[in-house]
C-alpha positions in Angstrom: -48.9 -21.0 -35.7 -51.8 -19.8 -34.8 -53.9 -20.9 -31.5 -56.7 -21.6 -31.2 -59.3 -21.0 -27.9 -62.4 -22.9 -28.9 -63.8 -25.1 -26.4 -62.3 -22.7 -23.3 -64.1 -19.3 -24.0 -67.1 -21.2 -24.5 -66.8 -23.9 -21.5 -66.3 -27.7 -21.7 -65.2 -29.5 -25.3 -67.6 -32.4 -25.2 -69.3 -33.1 -20.9 -71.8 -30.7 -20.6 -73.1 -31.3 -16.8 -70.3 -34.1 -15.0 -73.6 -34.5 -12.4 -76.1 -36.4 -14.9 -73.8 -39.1 -15.2 -73.0 -40.2 -11.3 -75.0 -42.4 -9.8 -76.5 -40.1 -7.9 -78.8 -38.5 -10.8 -82.4 -39.4 -11.1 -82.5 -39.5 -15.1 -85.2 -37.6 -16.8 -86.0 -41.5 -18.7 -85.5 -44.6 -17.5 -85.5 -47.2 -21.1 -86.4 -51.1 -20.4 -88.1 -50.1 -16.3 -91.7 -49.6 -17.1 -92.9 -52.7 -15.7 -90.3 -51.8 -13.0 -92.1 -48.9 -12.1 -95.6 -50.1 -12.9 -95.6 -53.0 -10.4 -94.0 -50.9 -8.1 -97.0 -48.0 -8.5 -99.2 -50.8 -8.1 -98.4 -52.3 -5.1 -98.2 -48.6 -3.3 -101.3 -46.4 -4.6 -102.9 -47.3 -1.7 -100.4 -45.4 -0.1 -100.0 -42.6 -1.9 -103.8 -42.1 -2.7 -104.1 -41.4 0.9 -105.1 -44.6 2.7 -104.8 -44.6 6.7 -103.7 -47.8 8.6 -102.0 -49.5 6.1 -98.7 -51.2 5.4 -96.7 -52.1 1.7 -93.5 -53.5 1.0 -91.8 -54.3 -2.3 -88.4 -55.2 -2.4 -86.3 -54.8 -5.6 -83.8 -57.2 -5.8 -80.9 -57.4 -8.5 -76.6 -57.1 -9.0 -75.4 -53.3 -9.0 -76.4 -50.9 -11.7 -79.5 -52.3 -13.0 -82.1 -49.4 -12.8 -82.8 -50.6 -9.0 -82.1 -47.1 -7.3 -82.8 -44.7 -10.2 -86.3 -46.5 -10.5 -87.2 -46.1 -6.6 -86.0 -42.2 -6.5 -88.0 -41.5 -9.5 -91.0 -43.3 -8.3 -90.5 -41.1 -4.9 -89.4 -38.3 -7.0 -92.5 -37.8 -9.4 -95.2 -38.6 -6.1 -93.6 -36.4 -3.8 -94.3 -33.4 -6.3 -97.5 -34.5 -7.2 -98.1 -34.5 -3.4 -96.1 -30.8 -3.4 -98.7 -29.2 -5.9 -101.9 -31.0 -4.2 -102.6 -33.9 -6.8 -102.0 -36.6 -4.8 -102.8 -36.1 -0.6 -100.0 -35.0 1.7 -96.9 -38.0 1.2 -93.4 -37.7 2.8 -91.1 -39.1 0.8 -87.8 -40.6 2.6 -84.5 -41.7 0.8 -82.3 -44.0 2.4 -78.6 -44.9 2.3 -77.5 -48.1 4.2 -74.4 -47.5 2.8 -74.5 -44.1 4.6 -76.4 -44.4 7.9 -75.7 -47.8 8.8 -77.1 -47.2 12.3 -81.4 -47.8 13.4 -80.2 -44.6 15.0 -79.1 -42.2 11.9 -81.7 -43.7 10.1 -84.6 -42.9 12.1 -82.4 -39.5 12.7 -82.5 -39.2 8.7 -86.1 -40.1 8.2 -86.9 -37.3 10.9 -84.7 -34.7 9.4 -86.5 -35.4 6.0 -90.1 -34.8 7.4 -88.7 -31.4 8.8 -87.3 -31.9 12.4 -83.9 -30.9 14.1 -83.1 -33.9 15.8 -79.7 -33.8 18.4 -77.0 -36.5 17.9 -77.6 -37.2 21.5 -80.5 -37.1 23.7 -82.8 -40.4 22.4 -82.7 -43.8 22.9 -83.7 -45.6 19.4 -86.9 -46.0 20.7 -87.9 -42.8 21.7 -86.7 -41.3 18.8 -89.1 -44.4 17.0 -91.9 -42.5 18.2 -90.6 -39.1 18.4 -90.2 -39.4 14.6 -93.3 -41.5 13.0 -95.5 -39.5 16.0 -94.5 -36.2 14.7 -95.1 -37.7 10.5 -98.8 -38.9 11.9 -100.0 -35.9 13.3 -99.4 -33.7 10.4 -101.4 -35.8 8.2 -98.9 -37.2 5.8 -99.0 -41.1 4.6 -94.7 -42.2 4.1 -92.3 -44.0 1.6 -89.4 -45.3 2.3 -86.7 -46.4 0.3 -83.8 -48.3 1.7 -81.3 -48.5 0.0 -78.3 -50.7 0.2 -80.7 -53.4 2.9 -77.7 -55.3 2.0 -75.6 -52.9 4.5 -78.3 -53.1 7.5 -79.2 -56.7 7.3 -75.2 -57.6 8.0 -74.7 -54.8 10.9 -76.2 -55.0 14.3 -79.1 -53.1 14.1 -80.8 -54.7 10.9 -82.8 -57.2 12.6 -84.4 -54.2 14.7 -85.2 -52.1 11.8 -86.4 -54.1 9.3 -89.2 -55.3 12.4 -90.0 -51.9 12.7 -90.2 -50.8 9.2 -92.1 -53.7 8.2 -94.4 -54.0 11.3 -94.7 -50.7 11.9 -98.3 -50.8 13.1 -98.3 -53.3 15.3 -95.6 -51.6 17.0 -97.5 -48.0 17.0 -101.2 -49.1 16.6 -101.9 -45.6 17.7 -100.2 -44.1 14.4 -102.4 -44.0 11.5 -100.9 -43.3 8.6 -100.5 -45.2 5.6 -96.5 -46.5 5.3 -94.8 -47.8 2.3 -91.1 -49.5 2.1 -89.3 -50.2 -0.6 -86.4 -52.1 -0.1 -83.5 -52.3 -2.3 -81.1 -55.2 -2.3 -78.7 -56.6 -4.0 -78.4 -59.4 -3.2 -81.2 -60.7 -1.2 -81.6 -64.3 -0.6 -77.6 -64.1 0.7 -78.8 -60.9 2.5 -81.9 -63.1 4.7 -80.0 -65.1 5.8 -78.2 -62.7 8.2 -81.7 -61.7 9.4 -84.3 -63.9 11.9 -86.9 -65.3 10.7 -89.5 -63.0 12.3 -87.6 -60.0 10.4 -88.2 -62.3 7.4 -91.3 -63.5 7.6 -92.3 -59.2 8.2 -90.6 -58.6 5.4 -92.5 -61.4 2.7 -93.8 -59.2 0.0 -94.1 -58.7 -3.6 -89.7 -59.2 -5.1 -89.8 -56.8 -7.9 -86.5 -58.5 -10.0 -84.1 -56.4 -11.9 -82.4 -58.4 -14.9 -78.6 -56.7 -16.0 -78.2 -54.8 -19.2 -78.1 -56.5 -22.5 -76.2 -54.2 -25.3 -78.9 -52.9 -27.0 -80.6 -51.8 -23.7 -77.3 -50.2 -22.3 -77.1 -48.2 -25.6 -80.7 -46.8 -25.2 -79.5 -46.2 -21.3 -76.3 -44.1 -23.0 -78.5 -42.1 -25.9 -80.9 -41.2 -23.6 -78.3 -39.9 -21.1 -77.1 -37.8 -24.0 -80.1 -36.9 -25.7 -82.6 -36.8 -22.4 -80.2 -35.7 -20.0 -78.1 -33.4 -22.1 -74.8 -35.0 -20.1 -72.9 -34.6 -22.9 -72.3 -33.3 -26.3 -74.5 -35.1 -28.8 -71.7 -34.3 -31.6 -68.7 -35.7 -29.6 -70.8 -39.2 -29.7 -71.1 -41.4 -32.7 -72.9 -44.3 -32.9 -69.9 -46.2 -33.0 -68.0 -45.5 -29.5 -72.0 -46.2 -28.0 -72.0 -49.7 -29.3 -68.3 -50.3 -28.4 -69.1 -49.6 -24.8 -72.3 -51.1 -24.9 -71.0 -54.3 -26.2 -68.2 -54.4 -23.8 -70.4 -54.0 -20.6 -73.8 -55.5 -22.2 -75.3 -58.6 -20.8 -75.8 -62.2 -23.5 -78.8 -64.0 -21.6 -77.6 -66.7 -23.6 -74.6 -67.7 -22.9 -74.9 -65.3 -19.4 -72.1 -63.2 -19.4 -71.4 -60.0 -19.5 -72.1 -57.3 -16.7 -75.5 -55.9 -18.0 -74.3 -52.9 -15.6 -75.6 -49.3 -16.5 -72.9 -47.8 -14.1 -70.4 -49.1 -15.5 -71.3 -48.6 -19.1 -71.8 -44.1 -18.0 -68.4 -44.6 -16.4 -66.5 -45.5 -19.5 -68.5 -43.0 -21.0 -67.6 -40.5 -18.3 -63.8 -41.4 -18.7 -63.6 -42.0 -22.0 -64.7 -38.3 -22.5 -62.4 -36.8 -20.0 -59.3 -38.5 -21.5 -60.8 -37.0 -24.7 -61.0 -33.6 -23.0 -57.5 -34.0 -21.5 -56.0 -34.2 -25.2 -58.1 -31.6 -26.4 -59.9 -33.0 -28.4 -63.7 -32.2 -29.6 -64.6 -35.8 -30.3 -64.6 -38.5 -28.3 -62.7 -41.5 -30.2 -62.4 -45.2 -29.8 -58.7 -45.1 -28.3 -60.3 -43.0 -25.5 -62.2 -46.1 -24.7 -60.1 -48.5 -25.4 -57.7 -46.3 -22.7 -60.4 -46.4 -20.3 -60.9 -49.7 -19.9 -57.3 -50.9 -20.1 -56.2 -49.0 -17.5 -59.3 -50.4 -15.9 -60.6 -46.9 -14.7 -64.2 -49.1 -14.5 -65.7 -48.1 -11.1 -68.6 -50.1 -10.0 -70.3 -50.1 -6.4 -66.7 -48.9 -4.8 -66.2 -45.4 -6.5 -65.9 -42.1 -5.4 -69.7 -41.9 -4.6 -69.8 -44.8 -2.3 -65.8 -43.5 -0.9 -68.2 -39.5 -0.2 -70.3 -42.0 2.3 -67.5 -43.6 4.2 -67.1 -42.0 7.9 -63.4 -40.1 7.7 -61.9 -42.2 10.1 -62.7 -45.3 7.7 -61.2 -43.0 5.1 -57.8 -42.5 6.4 -57.3 -46.2 7.3 -58.1 -47.0 3.8 -56.1 -44.6 2.5 -53.4 -46.5 4.7 -54.1 -49.8 3.4 -53.7 -47.9 0.1 -50.2 -46.4 0.5 -48.7 -49.8 2.5 -50.1 -52.0 -0.6 -48.5 -49.6 -3.2 -44.9 -49.6 -1.3 -44.5 -52.8 -1.1 -46.8 -53.9 -4.8 -44.9 -58.2 -4.3 -47.5 -58.5 -1.4 -51.3 -58.7 -1.7 -51.9 -58.3 1.8 -50.3 -56.1 4.9 -50.1 -57.2 8.4 -52.7 -55.2 11.0 -49.6 -53.9 12.8 -48.2 -52.3 9.9 -51.5 -50.8 9.0 -51.9 -49.3 12.6 -48.8 -47.2 12.1 -48.7 -46.0 8.9 -53.1 -45.1 9.7 -51.3 -42.8 12.4 -49.0 -41.6 9.7 -51.5 -40.5 7.5 -53.1 -38.4 10.3 -51.1 -36.7 11.0 -50.4 -35.1 7.5 -54.0 -34.5 7.6 -53.5 -33.1 11.5 -56.0 -35.3 12.9 -56.1 -37.3 16.5 -55.8 -41.1 15.2 -58.4 -44.1 16.8 -57.1 -46.1 19.5 -56.3 -49.5 18.5 -59.4 -50.9 19.3 -61.7 -48.1 17.3 -58.9 -49.3 14.4 -60.2 -52.8 14.6 -63.2 -52.5 14.7 -63.0 -50.0 11.5 -61.7 -52.6 9.6 -63.6 -55.1 10.2 -67.0 -53.0 9.3 -64.1 -51.6 6.0 -64.6 -55.3 5.6 -68.7 -55.7 6.1 -68.8 -52.9 3.2 -66.3 -54.8 0.8 -63.8 -51.9 0.7 -60.9 -54.9 1.7 -60.4 -58.1 2.4 -59.3 -59.0 6.3 -58.1 -62.4 7.1 -56.1 -64.1 10.2 -52.7 -64.9 9.4 -49.5 -66.3 11.1 -47.5 -63.4 12.6 -43.6 -63.0 11.5 -42.8 -63.4 15.0 -45.3 -64.8 17.3 -49.1 -65.2 17.4 -51.6 -64.2 15.4 -52.5 -60.9 13.6 -55.1 -59.8 10.9 -53.9 -59.2 7.4 -55.2 -56.7 5.2 -55.6 -56.2 1.2 -58.0 -54.1 -1.1 -60.6 -56.9 -2.9 -59.0 -58.7 -5.8 -59.6 -57.6 -9.4 -59.5 -60.5 -10.6 -62.2 -62.3 -8.1 -66.2 -62.4 -8.9 -66.9 -61.3 -5.4 -70.9 -61.2 -4.5 -71.1 -57.5 -5.0 -69.3 -57.1 -7.9 -66.2 -56.4 -9.7 -63.3 -53.4 -8.8 -60.8 -52.7 -10.9 -59.7 -49.1 -9.8 -55.9 -49.2 -9.8 -54.5 -48.0 -6.3 -53.4 -45.3 -7.3 -56.4 -44.1 -8.7 -57.8 -44.8 -5.2 -54.9 -43.0 -3.4 -56.3 -40.3 -5.3 -59.4 -40.8 -4.8 -59.6 -41.3 -0.9 -56.8 -38.0 -0.8 -59.0 -35.6 -2.6 -62.3 -36.9 -0.9 -60.1 -36.5 2.7 -59.4 -32.5 1.9 -62.4 -32.0 1.1 -64.4 -33.5 4.6 -61.8 -31.6 6.7 -62.1 -28.3 5.0 -66.0 -28.8 4.6 -65.6 -28.9 8.6 -63.5 -26.0 8.7 -65.9 -24.1 7.2 -68.6 -25.7 10.0 -70.3 -28.1 7.9 -70.8 -32.1 9.5 -71.1 -35.2 7.5 -74.4 -36.5 7.3 -74.2 -39.6 9.2 -73.1 -37.3 12.2 
């Protein structure tokens, strides 16, 4: 029997660049988002043209996977490149994701790092850091554009009011600063998030709202083909029109009936996992059976996927892994109690050689994971006496306002273990997580 080595010496059979299928990648083209791009550029034009002592704010609102982050980062990238080339006045563009940087101090430290400052983890109050960072940027003659992504998270946390108030009233709070500031604030659930903020902050954030509607099937087809043809993420000859239509029809939004997710991230994930399945079988093309396999397995990571898990702290991952393992072991249960989670968490820490947190810190971390949408937590009746916190991974069958989570527990378990191992290995090499 002759053996074929075709595809092994020449690299991947189908996938050319996994990075170009990730949420973090800024694509070459952004089909069907020209209106949002032009509206944003119109609002921010005074800032990137060098005008001083001004503040321009734009709010993005729309469900997950509708292009908000891609549009903001694409605009930021274009402005930065033109500024670096001398085609625009000096301008600093800082992208900050609130899933990763959740406190006022962390956000300001990220802004400082982007400006070239090496800011220690301790030694500054948040007020001191605000003045230090912004005065430094101003002294360099730069204007500033801040992109604050996942602002829903920061709005729900303790520092949200203070941070958003400072950003939206910089010229009043620090009148000595001359630089022009542009602020892009990205929300998934704008109306709900505003309920967590003080009236003064909501008033300060009064700005042009740019809406991002879910993508229709035909729009998703254009996005998928663009990622294949323009970005070269996947071999074009490995994908047929039928496959693209199949994925787009599954995910596409139907305005007439208001059904369908219209989520480009999910459609790209289906394409990616179907390509992985085809490669696993040694195929050179993606077949309908590969797409069906992905959808039937429920491997449809939405906002809770590998990239969002990477942004969790180490002990958030360890606690989430403990909950996942318990739910896998006790499949008949939808919830597990807090006491059991703590014991399992301590066991997980021992396996990874990590010192566990005290009970109070574990409880606080569980509350944070709840706010971030990774778990459900409710108060239930203990088997013995008193009340206890019951914990579960969000149920896939429930349509929550932040999207759906169809990652099977076994898949989530593997993602968490891999992520924890990577972080511990990076720490051994002397690398520090960004949120620290």
